[in-house]
C-alpha positions as CSV (number, residue, x, y, z in Angstrom):
1,M,106.8,70.7,119.8
2,A,107.4,74.4,120.1
3,T,104.4,76.7,120.0
4,K,103.6,80.3,119.0
5,T,100.9,82.6,120.2
6,I,98.4,84.0,117.7
7,N,96.0,86.8,118.7
8,L,92.9,87.1,116.6
9,R,91.2,90.4,116.8
10,D,88.1,92.1,115.3
11,L,86.3,88.8,114.6
12,P,82.5,89.2,114.1
13,E,80.7,88.2,117.3
14,D,78.4,85.9,115.4
15,L,81.3,84.0,113.9
16,V,82.9,83.5,117.3
17,R,79.6,82.4,118.8
18,R,79.0,79.9,116.0
19,A,82.6,78.6,116.2
20,K,82.3,78.1,120.0
21,A,78.9,76.3,119.6
22,Y,80.3,74.1,116.8
23,A,83.5,73.3,118.9
24,A,81.3,72.4,121.9
25,F,79.0,70.2,119.8
26,R,82.1,68.3,118.6
27,G,83.5,68.0,122.1
28,L,86.4,70.4,121.4
29,T,87.7,73.6,122.9
30,L,87.6,76.7,120.7
31,K,91.4,76.5,120.6
32,D,91.5,72.9,119.5
33,F,88.8,73.7,116.9
34,V,90.9,76.6,115.5
35,I,94.1,74.5,115.4
36,H,92.2,71.7,113.6
37,A,90.8,74.2,111.0
38,I,94.2,75.7,110.3
39,E,95.8,72.2,110.0
40,E,93.1,71.2,107.4
41,A,93.5,74.5,105.5
42,V,97.3,74.1,105.1
43,Q,97.0,70.4,104.1
44,K,94.8,71.1,101.1
45,D,96.3,70.6,97.7
46,V,97.4,74.1,97.1
47,P,100.3,74.7,94.6
48,P,103.3,76.1,96.5
49,R,103.7,79.1,94.2
50,S,100.0,80.1,94.7
51,F,100.4,79.7,98.5
52,V,103.5,81.9,98.5
53,S,101.7,84.5,96.4
54,V,98.9,84.7,99.0
55,L,101.3,84.9,101.9
56,L,103.4,87.6,100.3
57,G,100.5,89.6,98.9
58,G,100.8,88.8,95.3
59,E,103.3,89.2,92.5
60,Q,104.0,92.9,93.1
61,R,105.1,92.2,96.7
62,R,107.4,89.4,95.5
63,R,109.1,91.7,93.0
64,R,109.7,94.3,95.7
65,L,111.2,91.7,98.0
66,K,113.6,90.7,95.2
67,G,114.5,94.4,94.5
68,K,112.7,94.7,91.2
69,K,110.0,97.3,90.4
């Protein structure tokens, strides 16, 4: 499987500390914990149109991409 690199910046220190502790408690690395969390998030039952809207920044962004104002 091909992989991509994601850099996460400006995360609150408390969030990172709690995530590391939770991952360690579960016997995971922080990387594995984040991968698992992302997999769970994208597998939730989200209607495709709503998901696209979130990714593109809402209806206004979709219209601009299509050339409409």
